[in-house]
N, C-alpha and C positions, 0 to 999 in steps of 0.2 A: 346448147350453143345457139346464138342468134343466127338466123338464116342468112342475113346480110351483114358482113363485117366491113368496117372501113378499110380502105387501102392503107398499107403500111407506110408510115412516114420515115421508116428507118432506111434512109438512103444517104449517100455521101453528103456530109454536112450536118447530119443529125448528131445530137450530143453524144449518143451512145453507139453510133455507127461502127466505129473502129473496134470497140470492145465486143459488140454482138457479132460482127462479121468474123472476128478472130475466133470466137467460140464456135460459130457455125462451121467455119473451115476445119477446125479441130475435130468436131463431131463427125463431119462428113468423111474426113481422113480416117478416123478411128473405125468408122462403120464400113469402110471400103467403098465408099461412093454413095451418092444420093439414091441410086436404085436399091441399094441394100436397106436404107432407111425407109423408103417407100414400101418395101416388101415386109420388113421385119417389125417395124413399130406397130402397124395395125394388127399384125398377128399376135404380137406381145400383149396388146391391150385386150384383144378378143379372148385369148387364153386366160389371162388374169381375171377378167370379169366372170367368165363362165365357170372357172374353177371355184369361185366363191358362191355363185348362185346355186350351182349343183342341181339343176332341174330334175334329173332322173332320180335323185335322192330325196329332194324336198318338195317337188311339184311347183316350186316358184319359178317364174320366168323373167322377172325383171329386177333391175337394181332397186327400184322403189320398194320392193318387198323385203329388202335386206334390213337387218338390225343395224343400229348406228355403229356398233363395234365392227360389224362386217364391212361396212362402207369405209371405215377408217383403215381396216386391214387391206382393202383393195389399193388404197393410196400408198400404203407401206410396201405392198408387193410391187406396184409399178415403180416406186423409187428403187427398190432392190434390183429389179429386172433392167431398168435403164442403166444403172451403175454397172451392172455386169455386162450388158450389151456393148457399151462404149468402153469397157475396161478402164473405169475411172476409180480412183481411191475415195474412200469416205473422208470427209473433212469435218470441220466443226458443224457445218450444216450437212446436207445430204451427200454432197460430193465435192471433189476438188477438180477444177479444170483450168488449165493454164495458170496454176498457182493461186487461183481465186476460189474462195468458198462459194458454192452455188446451191440452190435448193431445187427440188423437184416437186412440182405441184400437179395434181390430177383432179379432174372433175368430170362428172357426168351431167352436171348442171350447166349453167351458162357463165360461171365465173370461178375464180380461185380465191381462197382465203389466204391472206398475207399477214402472218404474225409479225410483231415488231422486230424480231431478230433477223428477218430477211430484208429489212428496209435498206435500200441502196446496194443490194447484192443481186447478181445475176440469178434468174430463175428459168428453169426448163418447164414450160407450161404444156401439159398434155390434157386432152379432153376427148371423150367419146360421146357422140350423139347417137343413142340407140334408136331413136325414132326414125332418123333419116339415114342411118347406117353410114355415118361420116366420122372422121377423126381429125384431130388437130395436134400440131406440135410446133410450139413457137418459143422464141427466146426473148427475154424481157428483163429489163433492169427495174427493180422495185423502187423506183424513184417516187418519193411522196407526191410529186406533181402529177403522177399518173394514177394515183390511187384515190379511192373514195374516202371520205371522212369516216372514221370509225364510230360505230354505234354499239359495238359489242363490248361486253364487260371485260373481255380478255384483250381488247384493243386490236383485234384482227381487222384488216381492211381488205377491200377487193379492188380489182382493176376497174377504174372509172370508165364511163362510156367513151370519153375522149382518149383514155389510156390504151384502149384496144388498138389505136392506130400507131402505138409505139412498140408493137410486138413485131419481131422479125420472124416470119413464118417459114418453117421447113415443110410442113404439111398443113394445108388450109382447106378443109372440106374434102379431105382425101377419102376415097372409098374404104369402108370398114365392113368386113364380112358380118352380115347380120347374125345375131344370136339365133341359132337354128330353132330353138324352142319357141321363139316369138313368131316364127313363120308357120307354125302349125296350130290347129285349133286348140284352145285351152282344154277342152274335154279330152283330146288325144294325149296331151302332156300329162294330165291327171291319170288317165288310164295306164300310161306307161309307168309313171312313178308309183302307182299303187300296187304293182306286182311285187312278190316276195323275193324271188331269186333273180340272179343275173340273167339266166336263160329265159325266164318268163318275161323280164323287162325287154330283152332284145326281140323276142317273138312279138311282144306287143308293139314295139317300135315299127317293125316291118309290116305288121298287120294294120296299124293305124296310118302309116305313111307309105303309100304305094306309088309306083310309077315316078319316083323321084330319087335321084342319086343321093346317098347318105354317106358322108365322109367317115373314115375309120375312127377319127377321134371322137365323133359323136357316139358311135357304137361302143367304143371303149368306155366312155363316160357312163353310158347306159348300163353296160354289163357290170362294171366295177369288179372285174375279175382279171387276174393275170393271164389266164388261159382262154380269154374270150374268143380268140380266133379259132381255137380247136372246137369250141362249142358251136360256133357258126357252121362249121363243116359238118359232115354227116355224123361223125363221132359215134359210130356203131349203131346208127339209127336213132340216137338220143339227141342229136344236135339240132340246132335251130332250123337248118335247111330241110332235114327230113321231116321234122314235126310240122313245119309250115306247109310242106308239100302235101301232107295228109289232109290239110285244111283247104287245099286247092290253090296255094300261093307259091309261086316260084321265088326263090331267093338266089340272086345272081351276082357274081363277082365281076367287077370291071376288068380285072386282070385275067381271070381264067374263063369267063363266059362271054367275052366280047362278041363272038360270032352269033350266039343266040340273041344277045341284046340287040344286035344290029338287025337280025331277021325279024324280031318282034317290033322294031321301030321305037325303041324306048329312049332314044336320044343318047347324048354323050354321058358316059359313065367312066370316070377316071380309074386308073389302076389300083388306087387305094380306096375306092368307093364301092358300095353295094347298092342294089336296087331290088325291090320286090314288085311282083306283078301277078295278078290273078288272070290266067287265060280266060278270055271272054267268049270264045267260040271254038268250033271244031278245028278251024284252021290253025289257031294258036296252040291248041292241044297237039295237033299234028307236028308243029314245029318243035314243041318240047320233046315229043317222042323221038323225033329225028335226031335229037341230041342226047337220047337215052335218059331223059328226065321224065319221070311220071309224077303227075300232080292230081290230087283228088280222084276223079272218075276216070282219068286216062289210063 
């Protein structure tokens, strides 16, 4: 998505103001308010993209590495999730809203492809900018005057440069949680993905990414096991926590180990997050022992 987008001209007096405003009000009502849209839409996009990339399984970290069919599938998943989130029925196009057929379009690029069947129909435009960790959600009427001339054999068109000003934005450059795997070194992602078992992948995750809170969903995706939480715990000495301790690495839960996390000065760790840390000196080993945790040489 372009860094700088034109201001929306969809204000009172605009040709499609009444229709787009009515759709916006309906979506906000169905979502339970704008705060819900601001919270849930970025989360929906993050989950959908990451579920297809599957870094712990494939070693891939970006949308650009996906096959064409996988990119198409992300668009289909976004359509399904949007319809479910707003509790809207499917129509001749992707969904029905206020008795009108509308389409859902998603892109990680800078534009949306408009097939001829959506011309003059409302469109829900969604985009994720992975580089800048931003997302977009706008409402648009696919008026031919706002579209580029088609050069595709299948007659698909895109929103023209001037057409971007005819989008009514609900989210415009809204923060999007970064793909966790893009925030760590490529070599670390490969080291994690190359492990054979879920327990080995989780151990590699906490070995490679230390002193940083890691969300439960990242751990679950890495483990790919229904009982991954049991394996993180001691599990009779075979769990990730005990095995890492023998290597000299503490594995701490934000829910159960908040006191030691605070003593070690590891920063904020949420109740559904974990953090690993290798004690660096005698003082830190003493803190671990005070909490009856033994690591490495302690």
